[in-house]
C-alpha positions in Angstrom: -10.1 67.2 104.1 -7.6 69.3 102.4 -4.7 67.7 100.3 -1.3 69.4 99.6 2.4 69.1 98.8 5.5 70.3 99.9 7.6 73.6 99.2 8.3 73.6 95.5 5.8 74.0 92.8 7.3 72.5 89.6 4.7 74.2 87.1 5.7 77.7 88.1 9.1 79.7 87.2 10.1 80.6 90.3 11.3 79.3 93.6 10.3 80.5 97.1 13.8 78.6 98.2 16.3 81.0 96.5 19.4 80.9 98.9 22.9 81.9 98.4 26.2 80.8 99.9 27.5 82.0 103.4 30.6 83.1 102.1 28.7 85.6 99.8 26.2 86.8 102.9 25.1 90.4 102.8 22.1 92.6 103.7 21.5 93.6 100.2 21.7 89.8 99.2 19.4 88.8 101.9 16.6 91.6 101.3 17.1 91.0 97.4 16.9 86.9 98.1 13.7 87.3 100.5 11.5 89.4 98.4 11.9 87.4 95.6 10.9 84.1 97.8 8.2 86.2 99.1 6.7 87.2 95.9 7.1 83.5 94.4 5.3 82.3 97.5 2.5 84.2 96.8 2.4 83.0 93.1 2.1 79.5 94.4 -0.6 80.2 97.0 -2.4 81.4 94.2 -1.9 78.6 92.0 -3.0 76.4 94.9 -6.3 78.1 95.5 -7.1 78.0 92.0 -6.3 74.1 91.6 -8.0 73.2 95.0 -4.9 72.1 96.7 -5.6 73.8 100.2 -2.5 72.4 102.4 1.0 73.6 101.9 4.2 73.5 103.6 6.4 76.4 103.4 10.1 75.8 102.5 12.6 76.4 105.4 14.6 78.6 103.4 12.1 81.4 102.7 14.5 83.4 104.5 17.9 82.2 104.1 20.5 81.9 107.2 17.6 83.4 109.2 18.8 81.0 112.4 22.6 81.7 111.8 24.5 84.1 113.9 25.5 85.8 110.8 22.3 87.2 110.2 21.6 90.4 112.6 19.2 91.9 110.1 15.9 92.6 111.1 14.0 90.6 108.5 11.0 90.6 110.7 10.4 94.1 110.7 11.7 95.0 107.0 9.2 92.2 105.6 6.5 92.6 108.3 3.7 94.2 105.9 4.7 90.8 103.1 3.9 88.4 105.6 0.7 90.1 106.8 -0.7 90.2 103.3 0.5 86.4 102.9 -1.6 85.2 106.1 -4.4 87.4 105.1 -4.4 85.5 101.7 -3.5 82.1 103.7 -6.8 82.7 105.7 -9.2 84.2 103.2 -9.0 80.9 101.4 -9.2 78.9 104.2 -5.3 77.2 103.7 -3.9 75.1 106.0 -0.1 76.0 106.4 3.0 74.0 108.0 6.8 73.9 107.9 9.1 70.9 108.4 12.5 71.9 109.9 15.3 70.0 108.3 17.2 67.0 110.0 19.9 69.2 111.7 17.2 70.2 114.0 17.6 67.2 116.8 16.0 68.4 120.3 17.2 65.4 122.0 21.0 65.5 120.9 23.4 65.0 123.6 25.2 67.9 121.8 24.2 71.4 123.9 25.6 73.3 120.6 23.4 70.9 118.2 20.2 71.9 120.8 20.5 75.5 120.9 21.0 75.7 117.0 17.7 73.5 116.7 15.6 75.8 118.9 16.9 79.0 116.9 15.6 77.4 113.8 12.6 76.5 115.4 11.9 80.0 116.6 12.7 81.3 113.2 10.0 79.1 111.5 7.6 79.4 114.4 8.1 83.5 113.9 7.3 83.1 110.0 3.9 81.5 111.0 3.6 84.4 113.7 4.2 87.1 111.3 1.5 85.8 108.9 -0.6 86.2 111.9 -1.9 82.4 111.5 -3.5 80.4 114.2 -1.8 77.5 116.0 -3.2 75.0 113.4 -0.8 75.9 111.3 2.4 73.7 112.6 6.1 73.1 113.1 6.7 69.6 112.4 9.8 67.5 113.4 11.0 64.1 114.0 11.9 62.6 117.4 15.8 62.6 116.7 18.1 60.0 117.5 18.1 56.9 119.7 21.6 57.3 120.9 21.6 54.0 122.0 18.9 54.3 124.8 15.6 55.4 123.3 14.2 55.7 126.8 16.8 58.1 127.8 16.5 60.0 124.4 12.8 60.5 124.7 13.2 61.7 128.4 16.1 64.2 127.0 13.4 65.5 124.4 10.8 65.7 127.0 13.2 68.1 129.3 14.5 70.4 126.4 10.7 70.9 125.5 9.8 71.7 129.1 12.6 73.8 129.9 14.1 75.6 126.8 11.7 75.7 124.4 9.6 79.4 123.9 5.8 78.8 124.5 5.2 80.0 121.2 7.2 77.4 119.3 5.5 74.6 121.9 2.2 75.8 120.4 3.0 75.0 117.3 5.0 71.9 117.5 4.1 68.5 116.9 6.0 65.1 116.2 6.1 62.8 113.3 6.7 58.8 113.4 9.9 58.2 111.4 10.9 55.3 109.3 14.0 54.2 111.4 14.0 55.0 115.4 10.6 56.5 116.6 7.4 54.3 115.8 3.9 55.6 116.2 4.2 54.1 119.7 7.4 56.1 120.7 5.9 59.0 119.5 2.6 58.2 121.7 5.1 58.3 124.5 6.6 61.6 123.7 3.0 62.8 123.6 2.2 61.7 127.0 5.6 63.3 128.1 4.9 66.6 126.4 1.4 67.0 125.0 2.9 67.2 121.3 0.6 66.0 118.6 1.6 63.4 116.3 1.7 64.1 112.7 1.2 60.6 111.1 3.1 59.2 108.0 1.8 56.4 106.7 5.2 55.2 104.6 7.1 55.4 107.8 4.7 53.3 109.9 4.8 50.7 107.3 8.6 50.6 107.9 8.6 50.9 111.5 5.5 49.7 113.5 4.3 47.4 116.4 1.6 45.7 114.5 -1.0 48.1 114.2 -3.4 48.2 111.4 -3.4 51.4 109.3 -7.0 52.7 110.0 -6.0 52.1 114.0 -2.7 53.6 113.8 -4.6 56.8 112.1 -7.0 57.1 115.2 -4.4 56.7 117.4 -2.4 59.8 116.1 -5.7 61.7 115.8 -6.2 61.4 119.2 -3.5 63.5 120.0 -4.8 66.6 118.4 -6.9 69.2 120.3 -9.3 70.5 117.6 -9.6 73.9 119.3 -5.8 74.0 119.7 -4.4 72.0 117.0 -7.1 71.5 114.1 -7.5 68.3 112.7 -4.9 65.6 112.1 -2.1 66.6 109.4 -0.6 63.4 108.1 2.1 62.6 105.5 1.1 60.4 102.7 3.8 58.5 100.2 4.1 54.9 98.9 7.1 52.8 98.6 9.5 53.6 95.5 9.7 50.4 93.8 13.4 48.8 93.8 14.6 51.8 96.1 15.7 51.7 99.7 13.0 51.0 102.2 11.1 54.6 103.1 12.2 55.9 99.7 9.4 58.0 98.5 7.6 56.9 95.2 8.3 59.1 92.1 4.2 59.8 91.2 1.1 58.6 93.0 -0.6 55.5 92.6 -4.1 56.6 92.4 -5.2 53.1 93.3 -3.3 53.0 96.5 -4.6 56.2 97.5 -8.0 55.2 96.8 -7.6 52.3 98.8 -6.1 54.3 101.8 -9.0 56.7 101.8 -11.5 54.3 101.6 -9.5 52.4 104.6 -9.8 55.6 106.5 -13.2 56.3 105.6 -15.2 59.0 107.9 -11.8 60.1 109.3 -11.1 64.0 109.2 -7.7 64.8 108.7 -5.5 66.8 106.2 -2.8 65.2 103.9 0.5 66.2 102.7 1.7 64.3 99.9 5.3 63.4 99.9 5.6 62.4 96.3 8.5 63.5 94.1 6.2 65.2 91.4 4.6 67.4 93.7 1.6 69.1 92.5 1.3 66.7 89.5 0.4 63.8 92.1 -1.6 66.6 94.4 -4.1 67.0 91.2 -4.8 63.7 91.0 -5.1 62.9 94.7 -7.5 65.9 94.8 -9.8 64.4 92.3 -9.7 60.8 93.8 -10.6 62.1 97.4 -13.5 64.2 95.4 -15.0 61.4 93.9 -15.1 59.5 97.2 -16.7 62.6 98.7 -13.9 63.1 101.1 -13.5 66.8 99.8 
C-alpha cells in the first residue's frame, strides 16, 4: 500500500501549480512558469520520498494553457529532459503517480466542443506522464460526467466517445471514479462493462451515493476492474465527511480512528490510497503511521 495526497505540499515554500491569466500569455511567460513548476515538483517528490508518501497526484496546472489553442509552443520538446529526469526519480523511488483533470472534462457532454476540449486536456495530461516515461499504472482519473436526464443514454455516449475519439495512449491510462451526486459504483461498473475502464473507488462518494453495498464489498468490486499487469493495483480516494457541511465535503484533517477502522475493514486488500483531505501532507503523514501500525505498508 502506498499513501499520498494531491497536488500541493503546504510545508514547502513553492508550488508546482503556478499559472497566469490568459490575457497575459506569452511564450516567454510560459517557459518561465513551467520551469518553476517542474523545479518545485522535484522538491515535492523529494519531500514525499523522505517521508514515505509514495503516491502523488500531479497538478493539472503543470503546463498552463497546455490544452488551449493559444498555446502553440512545443513545450514537450523544450522540457523533454526535465520530464525525463522527473520520471527517472519517480521510477527510482517506486512512486505511484496520477492526474485528475478538472471538472470541465466531460466526455459524455451533448456539446461537441466540450467533448473536443475534454479530449485535448486528457491528451495533454497523458503526454506529461508519457514524457516522464511512466508505465500505464500511472493513471488519468475522471468522473462519469452529467446524467442529462437520461443516465443510460449518457453512459452510452461516454462509451461511444471512448471507443471512437480517444487516442490509445489516453485509453491506456484512463479510469473513472464514482462520484457523490450522479454516478454510483454500480453505474461505473456498467461503464466498465462498456469500455473496460478500471474504477477508482472513492469511499466518501460511496457513502453519499450507493446501492447498499457494504464498504469492503464495494472496494472489492472496484478492485476487480483493475488488471495488475496493465493498471497496477487499485487506486482509491479516501476522505471523511466534514461536520456540519454539505454532503460530500471533505474533512479538514484526518480522523486517525476512522482511517484505522477503514483499513481494518479492508484488511488483506491491496490498494494505493490518495487522501483527499484539506491539510494535505499533514494528514498523509498521520495516515502512514496508522497504516504502518497495522502492518499495511
